[in-house]
C-alpha positions, 0 to 999 in steps of 0.5 A: 077890165076884161077876163076872157076864160074857154070851157075845153070839151072835147066830142067822144063817141059824140058825147061832149066831154072834159075827161082825157083832153090833152089841154086844162078845162078852162083855159086862155084861147091857146088852151096852154095855160089854166085859167080857172073860174075860180082862180080870177080875183079882183083887185084890191078895192075892186067888187063883181058886179055880178056873177059869171056868165057866157058871153059870145061877142065878138074879140079877138080871137073869135072867129066863126066856128065859135059856140058851134057843137060841131065842125066839119073842115074840108082840107084839102092835099095839094103836091107839086112834082118836077115831070119825070120824078115820082110824086113824094120823092125828093122833088115834091112838094105837099101842102094843106089847102081848106076853101078860103087859104093854106092852112 
């Protein structure tokens, strides 16, 4: 049996904290469902063989930014328009894209 819970923190004035988080301190990968460490119990007849430990094993939800203290993402704004119309008008469209693909 394998279970994942994530500890969420945010950087405020270059200090990592759990205060005023918009999500639970411990949650599933989406950050929407609270999964505190003490809420995990072994099924009847089972026992945990060791204490909790931090693991950065690659799972389906792991990406290259996992485990980093800070991440800077470069995002580009793209716009199109019909010639003769203004930017941001009814005939324009806006999208966001990073270096690799669209967001």
